[in-house]
N, C-alpha and C positions, 0 to 999 in steps of 0.2 A: 155436266153431265143426267144424267137419272140415274137413280139408284136401278143398280145390276143386280141381278144374281151369278155366280158365278156361269150358269150355263148361259145367263144373254151378253154375259161380257166375252167366251172364249166367242160366241156368233159372231157381236160386236168384229174381234180379235181377228177374226178369220175372214171378214168380209172390209173393212174397212183398209186395206191394201190395197185393193182393186177401186176401189174409187179415189187414192190422195195422187196430188199432181203433182213431179217437180219443178224445182222452181229454177235452176239451170238448163231443162228443157221448156221451160218459157219461156226466158231469155231468149234463148236462142230459138227457139223459134219468132217474138218478135225485130229480131236485126236482121236472123240471115230470111228469112218468108213472110216476113210485116204483113210486103205490100202488095200480097195475097190474103192477106187475116190471118193467115195460119194464127197464130195465137190466142188471139178471141174463137174461132174453131175447139181448140185447144181447152178450150174453161166454159166450152159447152155454151157460148156466148152467138151462136149464131148469125142472127139475124147482124151484127156487127162484122165476121166474116163474109157475110152477101155483098155488103154493104163494099170492106176494103173489096174483094171478086172486083166487081160493076167498076170500080173506082182508077181499079190498079197501074192503069196503063197513064195515067195523071203524073206519077210517082207521090202523090199527096200521102195514100197510103204505106212508100215507100218512109217518108221522112216521118211521121206518126208511131209506124211501127220500130223504130231505133228511139225515138222519144217515148213511148211509153216498153220502155223493154228498160227501164229506171225505175218502173212504177209492177214488172210481176212479182218481181215477188212478194210485198206485200200483196198483190188478186191472188197470188197463187196459195197463198196462207190461208185466208179471206176460203176462197173455195173449199182446199183441204176446212177448215171450218166447220163450215155450211154442211159440205157434206159428213161431215161425222157427227153432227147433230140430226139431220132427217138418219141417218144409218142408227141414231141412239134410240132415236125418237120409235122408226119404228122395232125396233127390236124390244123398246120395253112393250109400246102397244100389240105386238106377236104379228107381225107385220112385216114375212119373212122377203130379203128381198130373192132374184131369183142366184142358185146355188155358181159361184164362181167357176169361172172355168179351170176347165184343170192344168197342169203345166203342161205343154209340146215340146220333144226330144225328137232331132232329126236321126236315122240313127248313121252311125259312121261310117257303113258298108255301103247304102247305097243314096241315102239321102232323105227315105222318106221318113218323112212329116209323124210322130205316133202320141201318143200319152208316155210321160214319164216312169209312169210306173210297168209299164211293159220290159218284159223278160229277154221279147225274143220280137225282131223284128218283122209285122207281117209281110212283109213283100218277101225280105231274101231270107229271113230264119237265122240272122246273126242275133249274138247275143249280143242286149243291149250292156254297154257298160253301164 
């Protein structure tokens, strides 16, 4: 990772969690939805995901999905490392990615989804916890 100022490190730390992928979720997608290529879409490998979708009816992608489940933790780690390197490079160069999406919560009274910083529900006026 290139040398960063404290401000750049703070920016990197704010954006990096939104780019990370979870290893366990990758394995579960490969096992449970591997026949549809969900694990490839999860790692932004859309070409392979579409190929699995086209041939899911043959059963071959299901077998491959189970086999690929063993390789998913390493693939997810490499994906996270690549995303971190690209993000670090863009932060050092001053190219700012779009801001991360704000956290959303549901109102306990009516279920309306809104930002986590809201004090009152915009729909029913209930105090947000």
